[in-house]
N, C-alpha and C positions, 0 to 999 in steps of 0.2 A: 257718368249720363242719366238721363232725365229716374229718376226712381221707381215708374213702371215699367222700362222697360229693362230693369236691372237680371231678371231673371231671366231672360232671355237670355243676357251679354256672359251669365254666368252660366250657363250649362255651353255654350258656342265656344267659351273658352276652357271649359272642364273637356270635350268634347276631340278639342286640337290639341290637348294635354298637358295643359293649365293644370295647380292645384292638385301634384300627386306627391307624400311627404313619409315613404316608408311602406307600411300598406295599409295606408287610409287614403283615399281618394274623395274631389270635390273638396278641398281647402280651400276658405278663401275668406279675409276679412273684408268685413264692410262699413262702410261709414256715412251717413245719410245728414244732409248739410243741406244748404241754396245757394246755389250758383250762379253767380251774374255776365251778362254777357251785350256787348252789342256794335252790333256789327254795323261795317262801312255802307260805302254802294255798290260796291263788287261783292258783296255776299248773300246767298242766300239758305234764312236760317232757318232749320226745317222746325225752332219755331222761338215767335216773338217776330218783330217787324224790325228791319235795317232800321239804325239811326235812334234807335228805343233800347234801354238800356232794360235789357231781360233777367227779369227774376225764377228760378226754377227749384223747384226741388229734387235734388240730386244721391243719385249713389256710388261714391266711389267705393270699386272693387280692387280687393289687392289677391295677388296669386303669386305664387311658386310654379317656374317649369326652367326645363334642363335648356343649355345653353340652344342647343342645336335644335331646339325645341321655337326657336325667337323667330324667326322668318315666319312661320307658319300661325304663330301662339300671335303677332301682327297683322296678318295677314287678315287674320275669323276677324280681328279687333276691330280693323276698318272697315270692311265689308257691313259686320253685325251694328256698330255703332249708326245711331240718330244723326246725330252730327256731322253741318259738311266741317268742321277742325275740330278732331278729337286731340285731348287733352290724355294725355298720358306721361311718366316716368319708369324708366329702367335704375332699377337698383341693383350691385353685382353683387351676393353674396358668397362668403366664404364656408357656407357649411358644408361637413362632410359630409355626403352621399355616401348610404347606409348599404343604395343597393352596383353600386357602380366599384371597381379598382379596378387595378391592375391585373393580380390573379383571379382566380375562380376557389372556392371550395364547393363540394359533394361529398354522398353518401354512398356507399357502396350496399345495394340488395342487400345481401349474404357478404360478411366479416371473416376475411381473413388472417392468417397467422405472422407474422411477420419476415419470417422470413419465405413462407410463399409468394406476398404482395412486392416482393425486393427481386425470388423471380421473373413475376408476371412483371414488372415493372422492365427491369434487362431486355426483355422476350420484346415487347409491344413497341417499346422505342428503342430497340434495337444498339441502346449501348456494353459498348465491352466490360464499364466498369460501375461499377456505382461506391460513391463512397456516402459512408453513414455513419451519424450520431448513436450513444450508445442504445441498447435493441432494451423494450423497458416489458418488451415478455405480455406482451396481452393484446389481443384482437385489432387488427389494423378494422376501423369501418367508415369514421370523417375524413377525405385527404381537402388537402390541400396545393393546389398548380400552383407555378408564376416559372413560366418560360425567360431564360436568361438569367441576369443575376438577380439575384433576388433575398440578398441577404437582409434588403432593408423593413422585409417582410415578415420576417419571423417571428414580428412580439405579433402581430394580426393577425398568422396563423394560431401559434397561442393564445391569443385571445377569441380566438371563434373554436380552439378549444377543439383542434382537428389532431389527429391519431398520427398524421406524416406529412410531411411538407415537400415536395418535386421539384429542384428550385437546379441553379447549378451557379458555378462560381465561389461555392463558399470557400475562404476563407483558414485559418488556423484555426482562430480566436470566434471564429463563429460557428464554431461545432457544440462550446460551450454554452454557450446561449440557450441551448436544450434546456438545463438544467433540468436529466430527466424526465420531461415531458411532455412533451413530444419527442417523434424521431424525425432525423433532418434528412435528408435523401439528397446527394448534389449528383446529378447524372448526365450530366455535362454539358457546356452551353448550345451548342450544336444540334444536340441529342433531343436537349428541352427546346427548342423550337424548331423544327425539322416538318412537324408536319401544317406550321401555320401558312405558308404558300396556300398550299393546295387547299386551307378553310376560304383564307382570302377570294382563289382564284372562285371558290362556287359561290361567295359572294359575293360577289365582285356580277356576276354571270348571272347570278339569279338580278339580282340590281340591273342591273343596263344591259340587257342580253343582245344589242345589237353592236355591243363595242366589245371585240376581240380580245379574248387574256391570252394571251401565254405562256405556260409553268415553264418555266426553268428545269432541266433535271440534271445540272450540272451541281457537283456536291462542294462547296467551297469549305469545311470540314479542317482548319490545318495545325488539330490537333490528333496526332495518332499515338496508337498504341505498344508497348513490342509485347508480345503475347509470347515468342519463342523459346523457349530452356537455355 
């Protein structure tokens, strides 16, 4: 776009959500050069004249954005750019997003002993059984959580330096991956996902208030625990 208008477009793209990389915002790369174009009789160029090759000092602005923002970013580009025809290119990146993943990591306000924390999980998550790796006799402060089958994220939980990883469907050999660096806690597949539907209902109700959302009360857990003597 014309270099004199670059700052306006840059700021508009930033406000639309572009240019965020981890803890940094307003990230862009800008290249200055000379652009040329010649419009035919069906054009109405904002700069230059029909049938004449026009030379313009331009700035190419490069920004990154999350996939779900693409429509908003493009609408902002077309709305803000002064040219009748906007030249743009979208390149898909395979970069790892540091802030998006399948699970979550959080910290307790007050550390708990391992036994007390396991009792807390058993009560809050309403599970009859918790399979876990070797206890390390150290306080639980940082907690990693991934509902459903989460063995694939054990390494990520360890890399995040979590004290415990709460998930489900761990196999016998998965527990060896704790390597006395983390406590692995398998609370059951259904138990680890049972509250997800309530969160989805709350989210959809907030985002689409005129849409009726019905929460099922049916328990579909096929796993039962034998608790009789």
